[in-house]
C-alpha positions as CSV (number, residue, x, y, z in Angstrom):
1,M,76.4,88.6,142.4
2,E,75.8,84.9,142.2
3,D,74.6,83.2,139.1
4,H,71.3,81.5,139.6
5,R,71.1,80.1,136.1
6,T,70.6,76.4,135.3
7,N,69.2,74.8,132.2
8,D,65.7,74.9,133.8
9,A,66.2,78.5,134.6
10,E,67.2,79.2,131.0
11,S,64.1,77.5,129.7
12,R,61.9,79.4,132.2
13,L,63.4,82.7,131.1
14,V,63.1,82.0,127.3
15,D,59.6,80.7,127.7
16,A,58.5,83.7,129.7
17,M,60.0,86.2,127.3
18,R,58.4,84.6,124.3
19,R,54.9,85.4,125.7
20,P,53.3,88.8,125.0
21,E,52.1,89.2,128.6
22,F,55.7,89.4,129.8
23,Y,56.0,92.9,128.3
24,P,54.2,96.0,129.7
25,H,53.1,97.0,126.1
26,R,51.6,93.6,125.3
27,P,53.0,93.1,121.8
28,A,50.8,91.1,119.4
29,Q,53.7,88.9,118.4
30,I,57.1,87.9,119.7
31,D,59.8,87.0,117.2
32,F,62.7,85.0,118.8
33,K,66.2,84.8,117.4
34,Q,69.6,83.7,118.9
35,T,73.2,84.4,118.3
36,H,76.2,82.6,119.8
37,M,76.2,85.2,122.6
38,S,72.5,86.2,123.0
39,W,68.8,85.4,122.9
40,V,67.0,88.2,121.1
41,F,63.3,88.9,121.6
42,L,61.6,91.2,119.0
43,A,58.5,92.4,120.9
44,G,56.5,94.8,118.8
45,G,58.4,98.1,118.7
46,D,61.0,97.0,121.2
47,V,63.8,94.5,121.2
48,Y,65.3,92.8,124.3
49,K,68.6,91.0,124.2
50,V,69.7,88.6,127.0
51,K,73.2,87.3,127.2
52,K,73.7,83.6,127.2
53,P,75.7,82.1,130.1
54,V,78.5,81.0,127.7
55,H,82.3,80.8,127.9
56,Y,84.4,81.3,124.8
57,A,88.1,82.0,124.3
58,F,87.1,85.6,123.5
59,A,84.3,86.1,126.1
60,D,83.2,84.9,129.5
61,A,79.5,85.4,130.3
62,T,79.1,82.6,132.9
63,T,78.2,84.8,135.8
64,L,75.2,87.2,136.3
65,E,77.7,90.0,137.1
66,S,79.6,89.5,133.9
67,R,76.4,89.5,131.8
68,H,75.3,92.7,133.6
69,L,78.6,94.3,132.7
70,L,78.4,93.1,129.1
71,C,74.9,94.6,128.8
72,G,76.1,98.0,130.0
73,E,79.0,97.9,127.6
74,E,76.7,97.0,124.7
75,V,74.6,100.1,125.4
76,R,77.6,102.4,125.9
77,L,79.4,101.3,122.8
78,N,76.5,101.1,120.4
79,R,75.2,104.5,121.3
80,R,78.2,105.8,119.3
81,L,76.6,104.8,116.0
82,A,72.9,104.2,117.0
83,P,72.3,106.7,119.8
84,G,68.5,106.7,119.7
85,T,68.3,102.9,119.4
86,Y,69.9,101.7,122.6
87,L,67.5,102.6,125.4
88,G,69.2,101.0,128.4
89,V,69.6,98.0,130.5
90,V,66.6,96.5,132.4
91,P,66.6,93.8,135.1
92,I,64.5,90.7,134.9
93,V,63.1,90.0,138.3
94,D,61.7,86.9,139.9
95,R,58.4,87.8,141.4
96,G,57.9,84.4,142.9
97,H,55.0,83.2,140.6
98,S,56.6,84.5,137.5
99,L,59.5,86.5,135.9
100,A,58.9,90.1,135.1
101,L,60.7,93.1,133.6
102,G,61.9,95.4,136.4
103,D,62.7,99.0,136.2
104,E,66.2,100.6,136.4
105,G,65.8,101.1,140.1
106,E,65.8,97.4,140.6
107,V,69.1,96.5,139.1
108,H,70.5,95.5,142.5
109,N,67.4,93.7,143.7
110,P,68.5,90.3,145.1
111,N,65.7,88.7,143.1
112,V,67.2,89.8,139.8
113,R,67.6,86.7,137.7
114,E,68.9,88.3,134.5
115,Y,69.5,91.6,132.6
116,A,68.4,92.6,129.2
117,V,69.5,95.3,126.7
118,R,66.4,97.2,125.7
119,M,66.4,98.6,122.1
120,L,64.1,100.4,119.8
121,R,63.2,98.1,117.0
122,L,64.5,99.4,113.7
123,P,62.5,98.9,110.5
124,D,63.2,95.6,108.8
125,D,62.5,97.0,105.4
126,R,65.4,99.5,105.8
127,M,68.0,97.0,106.7
128,L,70.9,97.0,104.2
129,D,70.9,93.3,103.7
130,H,67.2,93.3,102.8
131,L,67.7,96.3,100.4
132,L,70.6,94.4,98.8
133,R,68.4,91.3,98.2
134,I,65.7,93.4,96.4
135,G,68.3,95.5,94.5
136,E,67.5,98.8,96.0
137,V,71.0,100.0,97.2
138,S,72.5,102.9,95.1
139,P,76.1,104.1,95.0
140,Q,74.7,107.3,96.7
141,A,73.5,105.3,99.6
142,I,76.9,103.6,100.0
143,D,78.5,107.1,99.9
144,K,76.3,108.1,102.8
145,I,77.4,105.0,104.8
146,A,81.1,105.9,104.0
147,R,80.6,109.4,105.3
148,R,78.9,108.1,108.5
149,L,81.8,105.7,109.1
150,A,84.4,108.3,108.4
151,A,82.9,110.6,111.0
152,F,82.7,107.7,113.5
153,H,86.3,106.7,113.0
154,R,87.5,110.3,113.4
155,A,85.8,110.5,116.8
156,A,86.7,107.0,118.0
157,S,89.4,106.4,120.6
158,R,93.0,105.8,119.4
159,A,94.4,105.4,122.9
160,K,95.4,101.7,122.5
161,G,96.4,101.9,118.9
162,S,99.9,100.7,119.5
163,K,98.7,97.8,121.6
164,Y,96.5,96.4,118.9
165,G,97.7,97.9,115.6
166,S,101.4,97.1,115.3
167,A,102.5,94.6,112.7
168,A,103.5,92.2,115.4
169,A,100.0,92.4,117.1
170,I,98.3,92.0,113.7
171,R,100.3,88.9,113.0
172,R,99.4,87.3,116.3
173,M,95.7,88.2,116.0
174,I,95.2,87.3,112.3
175,L,97.3,84.1,112.2
176,G,95.9,83.1,115.6
177,N,92.3,83.4,114.3
178,L,93.3,81.6,111.1
179,D,94.8,78.7,113.1
180,E,91.4,78.4,115.0
181,S,89.7,78.3,111.6
182,R,91.8,75.4,110.2
183,Q,89.4,72.7,111.1
184,A,86.4,74.7,109.8
185,I,88.2,75.4,106.4
186,E,89.1,71.8,106.0
187,A,85.7,70.6,107.0
188,T,83.7,73.0,104.7
189,V,86.0,73.5,101.7
190,D,88.8,70.8,101.5
191,D,92.0,69.9,103.2
192,R,94.0,71.9,100.7
193,G,92.1,75.1,101.3
194,F,94.0,76.3,104.4
195,D,97.6,76.7,103.2
196,P,97.0,79.2,100.4
197,I,95.1,81.5,102.7
198,Q,97.7,81.2,105.4
199,D,100.5,81.8,103.0
200,Y,98.8,85.0,101.6
201,L,98.1,86.5,105.0
202,A,101.5,85.8,106.4
203,T,103.3,87.0,103.3
204,F,101.3,90.2,103.2
205,I,102.1,91.1,106.8
206,S,105.8,90.5,106.2
207,A,105.8,92.6,103.0
208,H,103.8,95.5,104.5
209,R,105.3,95.6,108.0
210,E,106.3,99.3,107.7
211,L,102.9,100.3,106.4
212,L,101.1,98.6,109.2
213,N,103.3,100.2,111.8
214,D,102.9,103.6,110.1
215,R,99.1,103.2,110.4
216,V,99.5,103.4,114.2
217,R,101.6,106.5,114.0
218,R,99.1,108.2,111.7
219,G,96.2,107.5,114.0
220,R,94.5,105.0,111.7
221,V,94.0,102.4,114.4
222,R,90.9,103.1,116.4
223,E,88.3,101.6,118.6
224,G,85.9,100.7,115.9
225,H,82.7,98.6,115.5
226,G,84.2,95.1,115.1
227,D,81.3,93.4,113.4
228,L,80.4,95.7,110.6
229,R,78.1,93.6,108.4
230,C,75.1,94.5,106.1
231,E,72.6,93.1,108.6
232,H,73.9,95.6,111.2
233,V,73.3,98.7,109.0
234,C,69.8,100.3,108.9
235,M,69.3,102.9,106.2
236,T,67.3,105.4,108.3
237,E,67.7,109.1,107.8
238,E,70.9,109.2,110.0
239,I,71.9,105.6,109.2
240,D,71.9,103.5,112.4
241,I,74.7,101.0,112.7
242,F,74.3,98.6,115.6
243,D,75.4,95.3,117.2
244,C,79.1,96.3,117.6
245,V,81.4,93.9,119.5
246,E,81.0,94.6,123.2
247,F,82.7,91.6,124.8
248,D,86.3,92.0,123.8
249,E,88.0,95.3,123.0
250,K,90.7,93.6,120.9
251,L,88.0,92.6,118.5
252,R,86.9,96.2,118.2
253,Y,90.3,97.9,118.1
254,G,92.1,97.8,114.8
255,D,92.9,99.6,111.6
256,V,89.9,101.5,110.2
257,A,90.7,99.5,107.0
258,S,89.8,96.3,108.9
259,D,86.5,97.7,110.1
260,L,85.6,98.9,106.5
261,A,86.8,95.6,105.0
262,F,84.2,93.7,107.0
263,L,81.4,95.6,105.3
264,A,83.1,95.5,101.9
265,M,83.5,91.7,102.2
266,D,79.9,91.4,103.1
267,L,78.9,93.5,100.0
268,D,81.0,91.1,97.9
269,A,79.2,88.1,99.5
270,F,75.9,89.7,98.5
271,G,77.1,89.9,94.9
272,A,77.6,93.6,94.9
273,P,81.4,94.1,94.5
274,H,80.8,97.4,92.6
275,L,79.2,98.7,95.8
276,A,82.2,97.4,97.8
277,D,84.5,99.4,95.5
278,E,82.3,102.5,95.9
279,L,82.5,102.2,99.7
280,I,86.3,102.0,99.6
281,R,86.5,104.9,97.1
282,A,84.1,107.2,99.0
283,Y,85.7,106.5,102.4
284,S,89.2,107.0,101.1
285,K,88.2,110.3,99.5
286,E,86.4,111.4,102.7
287,T,89.4,110.6,104.9
288,D,92.3,111.2,102.5
289,D,93.4,107.6,103.3
290,R,95.6,106.8,100.4
291,A,96.9,103.5,101.8
292,L,93.4,102.1,102.2
293,A,93.2,100.2,98.9
294,T,96.5,98.5,99.6
295,L,95.1,97.0,102.8
296,I,91.5,96.2,101.9
297,T,91.9,92.8,100.2
298,F,94.1,91.6,103.0
299,Y,91.6,92.6,105.7
300,K,88.7,91.2,103.5
301,C,90.4,87.9,103.5
302,H,90.8,88.0,107.3
303,R,87.2,89.1,107.9
304,A,85.9,86.3,105.5
305,C,87.7,83.8,107.6
306,I,86.2,85.2,110.8
307,R,82.7,84.9,109.5
308,G,83.4,81.5,108.1
309,K,84.5,80.3,111.5
310,V,81.5,81.8,113.3
311,D,79.1,80.2,110.8
312,Y,80.8,76.9,111.1
313,L,80.6,76.9,114.9
314,K,76.9,77.8,114.7
315,S,76.4,74.7,112.5
316,L,77.7,72.6,115.4
317,E,75.5,74.1,118.2
318,P,73.0,71.4,119.3
319,E,70.2,73.9,120.1
320,V,70.2,75.2,116.5
321,P,67.6,73.4,114.3
322,P,69.1,71.0,111.7
323,E,68.0,73.1,108.7
324,E,69.6,76.2,110.2
325,Q,72.7,74.2,111.0
326,E,73.0,73.3,107.3
327,R,72.4,76.9,106.2
328,A,75.1,78.0,108.6
329,R,77.5,75.4,107.2
330,E,76.8,76.6,103.7
331,R,77.4,80.2,104.7
332,G,80.7,79.2,106.3
333,R,81.7,77.4,103.1
334,A,80.9,80.4,101.0
335,K,82.9,82.7,103.3
336,F,86.0,80.5,103.2
337,T,85.7,80.2,99.4
338,L,85.6,84.0,99.3
339,A,88.7,84.2,101.5
340,A,90.5,81.9,99.1
341,R,89.5,84.1,96.2
342,Y,90.9,87.2,98.0
343,A,94.1,85.3,98.8
344,A,94.5,84.3,95.1
345,C,93.8,87.8,93.8
346,G,96.0,89.5,96.4
347,R,99.1,87.4,95.7
348,P,101.8,89.4,94.0
349,A,101.5,89.7,90.3
350,L,102.3,92.1,87.5
351,V,99.3,93.5,85.7
352,I,99.7,95.6,82.5
353,V,96.7,97.7,81.6
354,C,97.4,98.7,78.0
355,G,95.7,100.1,74.9
356,L,95.3,103.3,72.9
357,V,95.0,106.7,74.5
358,A,91.5,107.4,76.1
359,S,90.7,103.7,75.9
360,G,89.8,103.6,79.6
361,K,93.1,102.3,81.0
362,S,93.2,104.4,84.1
363,T,89.6,103.6,85.0
364,V,90.3,99.9,84.7
365,A,93.6,100.3,86.6
366,E,91.8,102.0,89.5
367,K,89.2,99.2,89.6
368,L,92.0,96.6,89.8
369,R,93.7,98.6,92.6
370,L,90.5,98.5,94.6
371,R,90.1,94.8,94.1
372,T,93.7,93.7,94.7
373,G,95.5,96.4,96.7
374,F,98.2,96.5,94.1
375,E,100.0,99.8,93.5
376,V,99.3,101.6,90.2
377,F,102.0,103.3,88.2
378,N,100.7,105.6,85.4
379,S,102.9,106.5,82.5
380,D,101.6,110.0,82.2
381,R,102.6,110.8,85.8
382,V,105.9,109.1,85.5
383,R,106.7,111.0,82.3
384,K,106.0,114.3,83.9
385,Q,107.9,113.4,87.0
386,L,110.9,112.6,84.8
387,A,110.5,116.0,83.1
388,G,110.2,117.8,86.4
389,I,106.8,119.3,85.7
390,P,103.5,119.1,87.7
391,D,101.1,116.3,86.8
392,T,98.4,118.6,85.6
393,L,100.6,121.1,83.7
394,H,99.9,120.5,80.0
395,R,102.7,121.0,77.5
396,P,101.2,120.0,74.1
397,S,103.8,118.9,71.7
398,D,104.0,117.2,68.4
399,Y,103.7,113.4,68.4
400,R,107.2,111.8,69.0
401,A,108.6,115.2,70.1
402,G,109.6,116.7,73.5
403,I,108.6,114.5,76.4
404,Y,106.9,112.2,73.9
405,S,110.1,111.6,71.9
406,P,111.3,108.0,71.4
407,D,114.1,108.6,73.9
408,F,111.7,109.9,76.5
409,D,109.4,107.0,75.9
410,R,112.3,104.6,76.6
411,R,113.1,106.5,79.9
412,T,109.4,106.4,80.9
413,Y,108.9,102.7,80.3
414,G,112.2,101.9,81.9
415,T,111.1,103.7,85.0
416,L,107.8,101.9,85.0
417,I,109.5,98.6,84.8
418,E,111.9,99.6,87.7
419,Q,109.0,100.7,89.9
420,A,107.2,97.4,89.3
421,R,110.4,95.5,90.1
422,R,110.7,97.3,93.5
423,C,107.1,96.3,94.3
424,L,107.6,92.7,93.4
425,V,110.9,92.4,95.3
426,A,109.1,93.7,98.4
427,G,106.4,91.0,97.9
428,R,103.7,93.4,96.5
429,G,101.8,93.4,93.3
430,A,101.9,96.2,90.7
431,V,99.7,97.6,88.0
432,L,101.3,99.4,85.1
433,D,98.9,101.8,83.3
434,A,100.5,102.7,79.9
435,T,99.9,102.3,76.2
436,F,102.5,99.5,75.7
437,K,102.1,99.8,72.0
438,S,105.2,98.0,71.0
439,P,106.2,94.3,71.5
440,T,109.6,95.6,72.9
441,D,107.9,97.3,75.8
442,R,105.6,94.4,76.4
443,S,108.5,91.9,76.3
444,A,110.3,93.9,79.1
445,A,107.3,93.4,81.3
446,V,107.1,89.7,80.6
447,A,110.8,89.3,81.3
448,L,110.4,91.0,84.7
449,A,107.5,88.8,85.7
450,D,109.4,85.7,84.6
451,Q,112.5,86.8,86.5
452,M,110.5,87.5,89.6
453,H,108.5,84.2,89.2
454,V,105.1,86.0,89.4
455,P,102.1,85.8,87.0
456,V,101.8,88.5,84.4
457,L,98.5,89.5,82.8
458,F,98.0,92.1,80.0
459,V,94.5,93.7,80.2
460,E,94.1,95.4,76.8
461,C,91.5,98.2,76.9
462,R,89.5,99.0,73.8
463,A,86.7,101.5,73.0
464,D,84.9,102.5,69.8
465,E,86.3,105.6,68.1
466,N,83.3,107.8,68.8
467,E,83.6,107.1,72.5
468,T,87.3,107.6,72.5
469,L,87.0,111.0,70.8
470,R,84.3,112.0,73.3
471,R,86.5,111.2,76.2
472,L,89.3,113.2,74.6
473,R,87.0,116.2,74.3
474,D,85.9,115.8,78.0
475,R,89.5,115.4,79.1
476,A,90.6,118.7,77.4
477,R,88.1,120.5,79.6
478,D,89.2,118.8,82.8
479,R,91.9,120.9,84.6
480,A,92.8,117.9,86.8
481,A,93.6,115.6,83.9
482,V,97.1,114.4,83.7
483,S,97.2,113.2,80.1
484,D,98.2,115.5,77.3
485,A,96.7,113.3,74.6
486,T,94.8,115.0,71.7
487,R,92.8,113.8,68.8
488,E,95.9,114.0,66.6
489,I,98.0,112.0,69.1
490,Y,95.2,109.4,69.2
491,M,95.2,109.0,65.4
492,S,99.0,108.7,65.4
493,H,99.0,106.1,68.2
494,K,96.3,104.2,66.4
495,R,98.5,104.1,63.3
496,D,101.6,103.0,65.2
497,Y,100.0,100.5,67.7
498,I,101.2,97.0,67.0
499,P,98.4,94.6,67.9
500,I,99.2,92.0,70.6
501,S,99.8,88.7,69.0
502,E,102.9,87.5,70.8
503,L,101.2,86.6,74.1
504,P,99.5,83.4,75.0
505,A,95.7,83.6,75.8
506,H,96.2,83.1,79.5
507,R,98.3,86.3,79.6
508,H,96.0,88.5,77.5
509,L,92.6,89.8,78.4
510,V,90.7,92.1,76.1
511,V,88.2,94.6,77.6
512,N,85.6,96.8,75.9
513,T,85.5,99.8,78.2
514,S,82.4,101.2,76.5
515,Q,80.5,98.6,78.4
516,D,79.9,97.7,82.1
517,L,83.4,96.9,83.6
518,E,82.2,94.5,86.3
519,P,82.1,91.4,84.1
520,T,85.7,92.2,83.1
521,I,86.8,92.5,86.7
522,R,85.2,89.1,87.4
523,R,87.1,87.7,84.4
524,F,90.3,89.1,85.8
525,E,89.5,87.5,89.2
526,A,88.8,84.2,87.5
527,A,92.1,84.3,85.7
528,R,93.9,85.0,89.0
529,T,92.2,82.1,90.8
530,S,92.5,79.5,88.1
C-alpha cells in the first residue's frame, strides 16, 4: 500500500471526522482528543481511533500499511482485557466528494485513505481516574482490579520472557529509557535531578540480578498491558482495561511487577498511596508472588520516568495548545519528582520498627515493606526458627524463661542484626521488626548502619493500653498468629522497656498505631528524602 497522506490530507481527515454527518449513526456531538500516536474521535456511543503518520524510536507509523497493521494489533491485544469494547478495524474511503466510513469488505479498496479502530464508548463516570478525583474508590474495588490483572497475567504469553526479562535486558531497557529522559528531567526538575535516579536504578539492578533472572525462570515475565494507568481502567461489572501498547512488544513484555507498578505509581500520583499498597497486597496474595514488594518501588521509579518523559515530549508538540503544553509540562515535572522520591525511599537503609508487644509493629513493618521493597525480619519468627519450632506453634512460657530467656534474646537479636547485615552488604535495605527494649540492642543496630554507611531510622510504635490489650485478646484467638505474647508478658515488657533517649531526632520517629497510619508513612518518606 502507498501512503497518500499529506498535511492537507490530515486536515481533511480530521475535519471530516469531527462532523456528525461523517458517522452512520449521526451523533449529536463529537469530542476530539489526541495522543502522541493517535487522533481519537468520541462519537456518541462509539469511539474511532486513527493512527498519526509519525515515526518514533519505538514506533514507525509512516505508511498506510503500517497503520493498518497497528490498528489490527490494537484490536487483537486489547480484546484480552476489554473483549466487548474493541469492535474491529474499519476503512476510511475517499468517495471523491468526501471521505466516508467503509465496511470491513472494503479494507483493500484502492481508495482507502486511512483505517480506524472502532470501539464501544465506555462510561466516563466509571473511569478509575474520575472515581479517584471524587473519592469513590474503595479497597474492595482495588481488590477486584488485582484479581482481574492476576487472571490476565496468568493467561498471558510467556514465550519471550528470557528475551525481555533477564537482568541484562532490564538494564538495557531501563537505563536506556532513563538516558532518553535526562533532558526532560533537567528541564522540568533541575540539573541535579538525574543522577540520584540513575544511581538508584543501576544499583538496584546490580543488587537484585539473581532475583530478576529468577523471575524469568518462574514465569513472572509475561506479555502484559504496558500502559496500565488509571485512565485506562473502567470500573464496569467485569472491569474493562483498555489502551494497551500495540506498537512495540518490548514495551508490553516484562515482569508482571512492572505492569502492576505502573498502576500503583499512578495511584500514588493521584494521592492514594493506601490504594497502591492494597493493589500490591491483593495481587501478591492472589498470585502467591512473594517477591513482588521487593520489586515494586524499583519499577514504580522506572514507570514514573516513562510518564514524565511522555508528558514532557507532549509539551513540545507544536500542534498542542499552549495551555495544554503547560499542563503536560507540569505533569512531567510531577512524575519526575515522584521518581526521585521512589529513588530516595528505595535506597538501602536500616529501619528498626520497635515498641512494646501488640503496639502495631508488624503492621507498620508491612506498610514499609510495600513502600520500600525492603526485606522484613521479624523477631518472633527468628526466635522460633532458632528453637526449631513452627512459626504458629505456641509454647507459652514465663517471662524471661525458655525461648524468651535473656540468653535466647541475645541469640535472637544477634541473628536479626546478621540478617540485616547480609541485606545491606548485598545493596538491599532491611526492616527489623522487634521490641528493641534495651539501649544495648538499639546500639548494635546503629553500629551496623554506621559500619555499612547507610541511614538508620527507629520507628517506635505506641498504642494506648486498652487498644493493646484488645489486640492481645484477638491475637490469642488467631491460629495463624506467630507471637506468643500475653497480657502478663505485655505488663512485664512495659516495666522493663527503657525509653529511647539516646537517639537524635532525625533517627527516631514515634508512631501512634491507634490512628491512621498513612500520615506516619508519609513522615517516613519525608525523612528518607530530606
